[in-house]
PyMOL CGO cylinders between C-alpha atoms (Angstrom):
from pymol import cmd
from pymol.cgo import CYLINDER

trace = [
    CYLINDER, -10.03, -20.82, -91.18, -6.47, -21.27, -89.95, 0.3, 1, 1, 1, 1, 1, 1,
    CYLINDER, -6.47, -21.27, -89.95, -5.54, -24.45, -88.08, 0.3, 1, 1, 1, 1, 1, 1,
    CYLINDER, -5.54, -24.45, -88.08, -3.60, -23.87, -84.86, 0.3, 1, 1, 1, 1, 1, 1,
    CYLINDER, -3.60, -23.87, -84.86, -0.87, -26.23, -83.66, 0.3, 1, 1, 1, 1, 1, 1,
    CYLINDER, -0.87, -26.23, -83.66, -2.29, -28.93, -81.37, 0.3, 1, 1, 1, 1, 1, 1,
    CYLINDER, -2.29, -28.93, -81.37, 0.74, -28.80, -79.03, 0.3, 1, 1, 1, 1, 1, 1,
    CYLINDER, 0.74, -28.80, -79.03, 0.04, -27.49, -75.53, 0.3, 1, 1, 1, 1, 1, 1,
    CYLINDER, 0.04, -27.49, -75.53, 0.26, -23.69, -75.32, 0.3, 1, 1, 1, 1, 1, 1,
    CYLINDER, 0.26, -23.69, -75.32, 1.34, -23.26, -78.98, 0.3, 1, 1, 1, 1, 1, 1,
    CYLINDER, 1.34, -23.26, -78.98, -0.36, -20.59, -81.11, 0.3, 1, 1, 1, 1, 1, 1,
    CYLINDER, -0.36, -20.59, -81.11, 1.53, -21.20, -84.40, 0.3, 1, 1, 1, 1, 1, 1,
    CYLINDER, 1.53, -21.20, -84.40, -0.12, -22.53, -87.57, 0.3, 1, 1, 1, 1, 1, 1,
    CYLINDER, -0.12, -22.53, -87.57, -0.54, -26.31, -87.60, 0.3, 1, 1, 1, 1, 1, 1,
    CYLINDER, -0.54, -26.31, -87.60, 0.36, -27.36, -91.15, 0.3, 1, 1, 1, 1, 1, 1,
    CYLINDER, 0.36, -27.36, -91.15, 1.91, -30.81, -90.54, 0.3, 1, 1, 1, 1, 1, 1,
    CYLINDER, 1.91, -30.81, -90.54, 0.00, -34.02, -89.83, 0.3, 1, 1, 1, 1, 1, 1,
    CYLINDER, 0.00, -34.02, -89.83, 1.03, -36.28, -86.95, 0.3, 1, 1, 1, 1, 1, 1,
    CYLINDER, 1.03, -36.28, -86.95, -0.70, -39.59, -86.16, 0.3, 1, 1, 1, 1, 1, 1,
    CYLINDER, -0.70, -39.59, -86.16, -2.67, -39.91, -82.94, 0.3, 1, 1, 1, 1, 1, 1,
    CYLINDER, -2.67, -39.91, -82.94, -2.48, -43.74, -82.85, 0.3, 1, 1, 1, 1, 1, 1,
    CYLINDER, -2.48, -43.74, -82.85, 0.04, -45.98, -84.56, 0.3, 1, 1, 1, 1, 1, 1,
    CYLINDER, 0.04, -45.98, -84.56, -2.59, -48.37, -85.98, 0.3, 1, 1, 1, 1, 1, 1,
    CYLINDER, -2.59, -48.37, -85.98, -4.97, -45.72, -87.27, 0.3, 1, 1, 1, 1, 1, 1,
    CYLINDER, -4.97, -45.72, -87.27, -3.72, -43.58, -90.13, 0.3, 1, 1, 1, 1, 1, 1,
    CYLINDER, -3.72, -43.58, -90.13, -7.04, -41.71, -90.34, 0.3, 1, 1, 1, 1, 1, 1,
    CYLINDER, -7.04, -41.71, -90.34, -6.74, -40.06, -86.93, 0.3, 1, 1, 1, 1, 1, 1,
    CYLINDER, -6.74, -40.06, -86.93, -4.15, -37.34, -86.79, 0.3, 1, 1, 1, 1, 1, 1,
    CYLINDER, -4.15, -37.34, -86.79, -3.47, -33.95, -85.32, 0.3, 1, 1, 1, 1, 1, 1,
    CYLINDER, -3.47, -33.95, -85.32, -2.01, -30.78, -86.80, 0.3, 1, 1, 1, 1, 1, 1,
    CYLINDER, -2.01, -30.78, -86.80, 1.35, -29.48, -85.56, 0.3, 1, 1, 1, 1, 1, 1,
    CYLINDER, 1.35, -29.48, -85.56, 3.63, -26.59, -86.43, 0.3, 1, 1, 1, 1, 1, 1,
    CYLINDER, 3.63, -26.59, -86.43, 7.09, -27.34, -87.88, 0.3, 1, 1, 1, 1, 1, 1,
    CYLINDER, 7.09, -27.34, -87.88, 8.87, -27.01, -84.53, 0.3, 1, 1, 1, 1, 1, 1,
    CYLINDER, 8.87, -27.01, -84.53, 6.51, -29.39, -82.75, 0.3, 1, 1, 1, 1, 1, 1,
    CYLINDER, 6.51, -29.39, -82.75, 6.26, -31.94, -85.56, 0.3, 1, 1, 1, 1, 1, 1,
    CYLINDER, 6.26, -31.94, -85.56, 10.07, -32.23, -85.37, 0.3, 1, 1, 1, 1, 1, 1,
    CYLINDER, 10.07, -32.23, -85.37, 9.79, -32.76, -81.62, 0.3, 1, 1, 1, 1, 1, 1,
    CYLINDER, 9.79, -32.76, -81.62, 6.99, -35.29, -82.16, 0.3, 1, 1, 1, 1, 1, 1,
    CYLINDER, 6.99, -35.29, -82.16, 9.05, -37.21, -84.75, 0.3, 1, 1, 1, 1, 1, 1,
    CYLINDER, 9.05, -37.21, -84.75, 12.05, -37.47, -82.40, 0.3, 1, 1, 1, 1, 1, 1,
    CYLINDER, 12.05, -37.47, -82.40, 9.94, -39.28, -79.82, 0.3, 1, 1, 1, 1, 1, 1,
    CYLINDER, 9.94, -39.28, -79.82, 7.77, -41.30, -82.23, 0.3, 1, 1, 1, 1, 1, 1,
    CYLINDER, 7.77, -41.30, -82.23, 8.59, -45.01, -82.27, 0.3, 1, 1, 1, 1, 1, 1,
    CYLINDER, 8.59, -45.01, -82.27, 6.11, -47.10, -84.19, 0.3, 1, 1, 1, 1, 1, 1,
    CYLINDER, 6.11, -47.10, -84.19, 7.60, -50.32, -82.86, 0.3, 1, 1, 1, 1, 1, 1,
    CYLINDER, 7.60, -50.32, -82.86, 7.65, -49.26, -79.21, 0.3, 1, 1, 1, 1, 1, 1,
    CYLINDER, 7.65, -49.26, -79.21, 6.37, -52.07, -77.01, 0.3, 1, 1, 1, 1, 1, 1,
    CYLINDER, 6.37, -52.07, -77.01, 6.86, -54.75, -79.71, 0.3, 1, 1, 1, 1, 1, 1,
    CYLINDER, 6.86, -54.75, -79.71, 9.25, -57.70, -79.41, 0.3, 1, 1, 1, 1, 1, 1,
    CYLINDER, 9.25, -57.70, -79.41, 11.90, -58.42, -82.06, 0.3, 1, 1, 1, 1, 1, 1,
    CYLINDER, 11.90, -58.42, -82.06, 9.70, -61.28, -83.35, 0.3, 1, 1, 1, 1, 1, 1,
    CYLINDER, 9.70, -61.28, -83.35, 6.69, -58.98, -83.68, 0.3, 1, 1, 1, 1, 1, 1,
    CYLINDER, 6.69, -58.98, -83.68, 8.77, -56.39, -85.52, 0.3, 1, 1, 1, 1, 1, 1,
    CYLINDER, 8.77, -56.39, -85.52, 10.13, -59.03, -87.92, 0.3, 1, 1, 1, 1, 1, 1,
    CYLINDER, 10.13, -59.03, -87.92, 6.60, -60.36, -88.49, 0.3, 1, 1, 1, 1, 1, 1,
    CYLINDER, 6.60, -60.36, -88.49, 5.31, -56.83, -89.16, 0.3, 1, 1, 1, 1, 1, 1,
    CYLINDER, 5.31, -56.83, -89.16, 8.10, -56.10, -91.65, 0.3, 1, 1, 1, 1, 1, 1,
    CYLINDER, 8.10, -56.10, -91.65, 7.47, -59.39, -93.47, 0.3, 1, 1, 1, 1, 1, 1,
    CYLINDER, 7.47, -59.39, -93.47, 3.73, -58.64, -93.70, 0.3, 1, 1, 1, 1, 1, 1,
    CYLINDER, 3.73, -58.64, -93.70, 4.54, -55.14, -94.92, 0.3, 1, 1, 1, 1, 1, 1,
    CYLINDER, 4.54, -55.14, -94.92, 6.03, -56.66, -98.10, 0.3, 1, 1, 1, 1, 1, 1,
    CYLINDER, 6.03, -56.66, -98.10, 2.49, -57.60, -99.16, 0.3, 1, 1, 1, 1, 1, 1,
    CYLINDER, 2.49, -57.60, -99.16, 0.78, -54.54, -97.67, 0.3, 1, 1, 1, 1, 1, 1,
    CYLINDER, 0.78, -54.54, -97.67, -0.49, -56.68, -94.78, 0.3, 1, 1, 1, 1, 1, 1,
    CYLINDER, -0.49, -56.68, -94.78, -2.77, -58.59, -97.15, 0.3, 1, 1, 1, 1, 1, 1,
    CYLINDER, -2.77, -58.59, -97.15, -3.11, -62.38, -96.95, 0.3, 1, 1, 1, 1, 1, 1,
    CYLINDER, -3.11, -62.38, -96.95, -1.25, -64.33, -99.63, 0.3, 1, 1, 1, 1, 1, 1,
    CYLINDER, -1.25, -64.33, -99.63, -1.53, -67.85, -101.01, 0.3, 1, 1, 1, 1, 1, 1,
    CYLINDER, -1.53, -67.85, -101.01, 0.59, -70.13, -103.11, 0.3, 1, 1, 1, 1, 1, 1,
    CYLINDER, 0.59, -70.13, -103.11, -0.66, -70.73, -106.63, 0.3, 1, 1, 1, 1, 1, 1,
    CYLINDER, -0.66, -70.73, -106.63, -1.27, -74.37, -105.72, 0.3, 1, 1, 1, 1, 1, 1,
    CYLINDER, -1.27, -74.37, -105.72, -3.71, -73.53, -102.91, 0.3, 1, 1, 1, 1, 1, 1,
    CYLINDER, -3.71, -73.53, -102.91, -7.15, -75.08, -103.59, 0.3, 1, 1, 1, 1, 1, 1,
    CYLINDER, -7.15, -75.08, -103.59, -8.97, -71.82, -102.91, 0.3, 1, 1, 1, 1, 1, 1,
    CYLINDER, -8.97, -71.82, -102.91, -6.65, -69.75, -105.14, 0.3, 1, 1, 1, 1, 1, 1,
    CYLINDER, -6.65, -69.75, -105.14, -8.59, -67.53, -107.58, 0.3, 1, 1, 1, 1, 1, 1,
    CYLINDER, -8.59, -67.53, -107.58, -6.97, -69.05, -110.68, 0.3, 1, 1, 1, 1, 1, 1,
    CYLINDER, -6.97, -69.05, -110.68, -7.61, -72.63, -109.55, 0.3, 1, 1, 1, 1, 1, 1,
    CYLINDER, -7.61, -72.63, -109.55, -11.26, -71.79, -108.91, 0.3, 1, 1, 1, 1, 1, 1,
    CYLINDER, -11.26, -71.79, -108.91, -11.61, -70.03, -112.28, 0.3, 1, 1, 1, 1, 1, 1,
    CYLINDER, -11.61, -70.03, -112.28, -9.87, -72.84, -114.16, 0.3, 1, 1, 1, 1, 1, 1,
    CYLINDER, -9.87, -72.84, -114.16, -12.02, -75.41, -112.37, 0.3, 1, 1, 1, 1, 1, 1,
    CYLINDER, -12.02, -75.41, -112.37, -15.18, -73.59, -113.45, 0.3, 1, 1, 1, 1, 1, 1,
    CYLINDER, -15.18, -73.59, -113.45, -13.99, -73.60, -117.07, 0.3, 1, 1, 1, 1, 1, 1,
    CYLINDER, -13.99, -73.60, -117.07, -13.52, -77.36, -116.90, 0.3, 1, 1, 1, 1, 1, 1,
    CYLINDER, -13.52, -77.36, -116.90, -16.93, -77.97, -115.35, 0.3, 1, 1, 1, 1, 1, 1,
    CYLINDER, -16.93, -77.97, -115.35, -18.59, -77.46, -118.72, 0.3, 1, 1, 1, 1, 1, 1,
    CYLINDER, -18.59, -77.46, -118.72, -19.98, -81.02, -118.87, 0.3, 1, 1, 1, 1, 1, 1,
    CYLINDER, -19.98, -81.02, -118.87, -21.09, -80.81, -122.51, 0.3, 1, 1, 1, 1, 1, 1,
    CYLINDER, -21.09, -80.81, -122.51, -17.55, -80.45, -123.78, 0.3, 1, 1, 1, 1, 1, 1,
    CYLINDER, -17.55, -80.45, -123.78, -15.75, -82.67, -121.28, 0.3, 1, 1, 1, 1, 1, 1,
    CYLINDER, -15.75, -82.67, -121.28, -13.21, -85.09, -122.62, 0.3, 1, 1, 1, 1, 1, 1,
    CYLINDER, -13.21, -85.09, -122.62, -12.36, -88.51, -121.27, 0.3, 1, 1, 1, 1, 1, 1,
    CYLINDER, -12.36, -88.51, -121.27, -8.87, -89.93, -121.19, 0.3, 1, 1, 1, 1, 1, 1,
    CYLINDER, -8.87, -89.93, -121.19, -5.62, -88.39, -122.39, 0.3, 1, 1, 1, 1, 1, 1,
    CYLINDER, -5.62, -88.39, -122.39, -4.64, -87.47, -125.93, 0.3, 1, 1, 1, 1, 1, 1,
    CYLINDER, -4.64, -87.47, -125.93, -1.27, -88.58, -127.25, 0.3, 1, 1, 1, 1, 1, 1,
    CYLINDER, -1.27, -88.58, -127.25, 0.31, -86.48, -129.97, 0.3, 1, 1, 1, 1, 1, 1,
    CYLINDER, 0.31, -86.48, -129.97, 3.63, -87.06, -131.68, 0.3, 1, 1, 1, 1, 1, 1,
    CYLINDER, 3.63, -87.06, -131.68, 5.44, -83.72, -131.52, 0.3, 1, 1, 1, 1, 1, 1,
    CYLINDER, 5.44, -83.72, -131.52, 8.96, -83.20, -132.88, 0.3, 1, 1, 1, 1, 1, 1,
    CYLINDER, 8.96, -83.20, -132.88, 9.94, -86.86, -132.40, 0.3, 1, 1, 1, 1, 1, 1,
    CYLINDER, 9.94, -86.86, -132.40, 8.66, -86.81, -128.80, 0.3, 1, 1, 1, 1, 1, 1,
    CYLINDER, 8.66, -86.81, -128.80, 5.49, -88.46, -127.66, 0.3, 1, 1, 1, 1, 1, 1,
    CYLINDER, 5.49, -88.46, -127.66, 3.56, -85.94, -125.57, 0.3, 1, 1, 1, 1, 1, 1,
    CYLINDER, 3.56, -85.94, -125.57, 0.59, -86.72, -123.42, 0.3, 1, 1, 1, 1, 1, 1,
    CYLINDER, 0.59, -86.72, -123.42, -2.00, -84.01, -122.90, 0.3, 1, 1, 1, 1, 1, 1,
    CYLINDER, -2.00, -84.01, -122.90, -4.35, -83.96, -119.96, 0.3, 1, 1, 1, 1, 1, 1,
    CYLINDER, -4.35, -83.96, -119.96, -8.01, -83.02, -120.10, 0.3, 1, 1, 1, 1, 1, 1,
    CYLINDER, -8.01, -83.02, -120.10, -7.04, -79.51, -119.00, 0.3, 1, 1, 1, 1, 1, 1,
    CYLINDER, -7.04, -79.51, -119.00, -4.54, -79.26, -121.86, 0.3, 1, 1, 1, 1, 1, 1,
    CYLINDER, -4.54, -79.26, -121.86, -7.15, -80.42, -124.37, 0.3, 1, 1, 1, 1, 1, 1,
    CYLINDER, -7.15, -80.42, -124.37, -9.64, -77.87, -123.03, 0.3, 1, 1, 1, 1, 1, 1,
    CYLINDER, -9.64, -77.87, -123.03, -6.94, -75.17, -123.26, 0.3, 1, 1, 1, 1, 1, 1,
    CYLINDER, -6.94, -75.17, -123.26, -6.28, -76.02, -126.93, 0.3, 1, 1, 1, 1, 1, 1,
    CYLINDER, -6.28, -76.02, -126.93, -10.02, -75.81, -127.53, 0.3, 1, 1, 1, 1, 1, 1,
    CYLINDER, -10.02, -75.81, -127.53, -10.38, -72.44, -125.77, 0.3, 1, 1, 1, 1, 1, 1,
    CYLINDER, -10.38, -72.44, -125.77, -7.57, -71.00, -127.89, 0.3, 1, 1, 1, 1, 1, 1,
    CYLINDER, -7.57, -71.00, -127.89, -9.04, -72.62, -131.03, 0.3, 1, 1, 1, 1, 1, 1,
    CYLINDER, -9.04, -72.62, -131.03, -5.89, -74.63, -131.73, 0.3, 1, 1, 1, 1, 1, 1,
    CYLINDER, -5.89, -74.63, -131.73, -5.27, -78.20, -132.80, 0.3, 1, 1, 1, 1, 1, 1,
    CYLINDER, -5.27, -78.20, -132.80, -4.04, -80.54, -130.10, 0.3, 1, 1, 1, 1, 1, 1,
    CYLINDER, -4.04, -80.54, -130.10, -0.24, -80.69, -130.26, 0.3, 1, 1, 1, 1, 1, 1,
    CYLINDER, -0.24, -80.69, -130.26, 0.28, -77.32, -131.95, 0.3, 1, 1, 1, 1, 1, 1,
    CYLINDER, 0.28, -77.32, -131.95, 3.90, -76.12, -131.77, 0.3, 1, 1, 1, 1, 1, 1,
    CYLINDER, 3.90, -76.12, -131.77, 4.75, -73.72, -128.97, 0.3, 1, 1, 1, 1, 1, 1,
    CYLINDER, 4.75, -73.72, -128.97, 5.63, -70.86, -131.33, 0.3, 1, 1, 1, 1, 1, 1,
    CYLINDER, 5.63, -70.86, -131.33, 2.14, -71.03, -132.87, 0.3, 1, 1, 1, 1, 1, 1,
    CYLINDER, 2.14, -71.03, -132.87, 0.50, -71.14, -129.42, 0.3, 1, 1, 1, 1, 1, 1,
    CYLINDER, 0.50, -71.14, -129.42, 2.43, -68.02, -128.37, 0.3, 1, 1, 1, 1, 1, 1,
    CYLINDER, 2.43, -68.02, -128.37, 1.52, -66.16, -131.60, 0.3, 1, 1, 1, 1, 1, 1,
    CYLINDER, 1.52, -66.16, -131.60, -2.16, -67.11, -131.21, 0.3, 1, 1, 1, 1, 1, 1,
    CYLINDER, -2.16, -67.11, -131.21, -2.12, -65.93, -127.57, 0.3, 1, 1, 1, 1, 1, 1,
    CYLINDER, -2.12, -65.93, -127.57, -0.72, -62.53, -128.58, 0.3, 1, 1, 1, 1, 1, 1,
    CYLINDER, -0.72, -62.53, -128.58, -3.43, -62.17, -131.23, 0.3, 1, 1, 1, 1, 1, 1,
    CYLINDER, -3.43, -62.17, -131.23, -6.19, -63.12, -128.79, 0.3, 1, 1, 1, 1, 1, 1,
    CYLINDER, -6.19, -63.12, -128.79, -4.89, -60.73, -126.12, 0.3, 1, 1, 1, 1, 1, 1,
    CYLINDER, -4.89, -60.73, -126.12, -5.02, -57.87, -128.61, 0.3, 1, 1, 1, 1, 1, 1,
    CYLINDER, -5.02, -57.87, -128.61, -8.51, -58.88, -129.71, 0.3, 1, 1, 1, 1, 1, 1,
    CYLINDER, -8.51, -58.88, -129.71, -10.06, -59.31, -126.25, 0.3, 1, 1, 1, 1, 1, 1,
    CYLINDER, -10.06, -59.31, -126.25, -8.15, -56.74, -124.19, 0.3, 1, 1, 1, 1, 1, 1,
    CYLINDER, -8.15, -56.74, -124.19, -10.59, -54.43, -122.30, 0.3, 1, 1, 1, 1, 1, 1,
    CYLINDER, -10.59, -54.43, -122.30, -8.81, -51.34, -123.60, 0.3, 1, 1, 1, 1, 1, 1,
    CYLINDER, -8.81, -51.34, -123.60, -9.63, -52.44, -127.13, 0.3, 1, 1, 1, 1, 1, 1,
    CYLINDER, -9.63, -52.44, -127.13, -13.28, -53.12, -126.22, 0.3, 1, 1, 1, 1, 1, 1,
    CYLINDER, -13.28, -53.12, -126.22, -14.31, -50.03, -124.22, 0.3, 1, 1, 1, 1, 1, 1,
    CYLINDER, -14.31, -50.03, -124.22, -13.81, -51.88, -120.92, 0.3, 1, 1, 1, 1, 1, 1,
    CYLINDER, -13.81, -51.88, -120.92, -16.57, -54.41, -121.71, 0.3, 1, 1, 1, 1, 1, 1,
    CYLINDER, -16.57, -54.41, -121.71, -16.62, -56.98, -118.87, 0.3, 1, 1, 1, 1, 1, 1,
    CYLINDER, -16.62, -56.98, -118.87, -17.62, -59.78, -121.28, 0.3, 1, 1, 1, 1, 1, 1,
    CYLINDER, -17.62, -59.78, -121.28, -14.32, -59.41, -123.13, 0.3, 1, 1, 1, 1, 1, 1,
    CYLINDER, -14.32, -59.41, -123.13, -12.41, -59.10, -119.85, 0.3, 1, 1, 1, 1, 1, 1,
    CYLINDER, -12.41, -59.10, -119.85, -13.82, -62.46, -118.68, 0.3, 1, 1, 1, 1, 1, 1,
    CYLINDER, -13.82, -62.46, -118.68, -12.99, -64.05, -122.04, 0.3, 1, 1, 1, 1, 1, 1,
    CYLINDER, -12.99, -64.05, -122.04, -9.42, -62.73, -121.76, 0.3, 1, 1, 1, 1, 1, 1,
    CYLINDER, -9.42, -62.73, -121.76, -9.08, -64.24, -118.27, 0.3, 1, 1, 1, 1, 1, 1,
    CYLINDER, -9.08, -64.24, -118.27, -10.12, -67.65, -119.60, 0.3, 1, 1, 1, 1, 1, 1,
    CYLINDER, -10.12, -67.65, -119.60, -7.72, -67.35, -122.57, 0.3, 1, 1, 1, 1, 1, 1,
    CYLINDER, -7.72, -67.35, -122.57, -4.90, -66.37, -120.21, 0.3, 1, 1, 1, 1, 1, 1,
    CYLINDER, -4.90, -66.37, -120.21, -5.62, -69.40, -118.03, 0.3, 1, 1, 1, 1, 1, 1,
    CYLINDER, -5.62, -69.40, -118.03, -5.62, -71.66, -121.09, 0.3, 1, 1, 1, 1, 1, 1,
    CYLINDER, -5.62, -71.66, -121.09, -2.32, -70.17, -122.26, 0.3, 1, 1, 1, 1, 1, 1,
    CYLINDER, -2.32, -70.17, -122.26, -0.81, -70.62, -118.78, 0.3, 1, 1, 1, 1, 1, 1,
    CYLINDER, -0.81, -70.62, -118.78, -1.95, -74.25, -118.74, 0.3, 1, 1, 1, 1, 1, 1,
    CYLINDER, -1.95, -74.25, -118.74, -0.28, -74.94, -122.08, 0.3, 1, 1, 1, 1, 1, 1,
    CYLINDER, -0.28, -74.94, -122.08, 2.83, -73.01, -121.08, 0.3, 1, 1, 1, 1, 1, 1,
    CYLINDER, 2.83, -73.01, -121.08, 3.22, -75.20, -117.98, 0.3, 1, 1, 1, 1, 1, 1,
    CYLINDER, 3.22, -75.20, -117.98, 2.65, -78.37, -120.05, 0.3, 1, 1, 1, 1, 1, 1,
    CYLINDER, 2.65, -78.37, -120.05, 5.18, -77.46, -122.73, 0.3, 1, 1, 1, 1, 1, 1,
    CYLINDER, 5.18, -77.46, -122.73, 7.67, -76.28, -120.11, 0.3, 1, 1, 1, 1, 1, 1,
    CYLINDER, 7.67, -76.28, -120.11, 7.68, -79.67, -118.37, 0.3, 1, 1, 1, 1, 1, 1,
    CYLINDER, 7.68, -79.67, -118.37, 7.91, -81.78, -121.55, 0.3, 1, 1, 1, 1, 1, 1,
]
cmd.load_cgo(trace, "trace")
């Protein structure tokens, strides 16, 4: 069945989509080439919007109009996931560990200690060894290497969080 142009009194084939409403990309009409050109000349998505609204729209468009958060936000996914890793009461540590590392005294928080444990490393391991261990664990637990098994995917998320924790600690010290 041939689609006819939706323009008034046009009998040509409608082979080009044109939106009906600016905020609804699912509703459209079919137009011929001549009328879609005419339509496009008059189409102004921002018609009726103030400069502030246009600027706000363009800024939101950078993130596909999805809400964003800073990494430090309390309800950020990674903070929630890391918090759940630390809630394991059986393996909780008290206090801070002090390790002498390359003539510097480093203090490690409970999160750092837990991260060393997750990656099966000794507290105070050199950064190069941490990085090498992380690469090995990523290869071992990557979903592509394990037929997409969700169990390995979750383990990899926890390892990545532990690595990120240690990376931030070593970066600041």
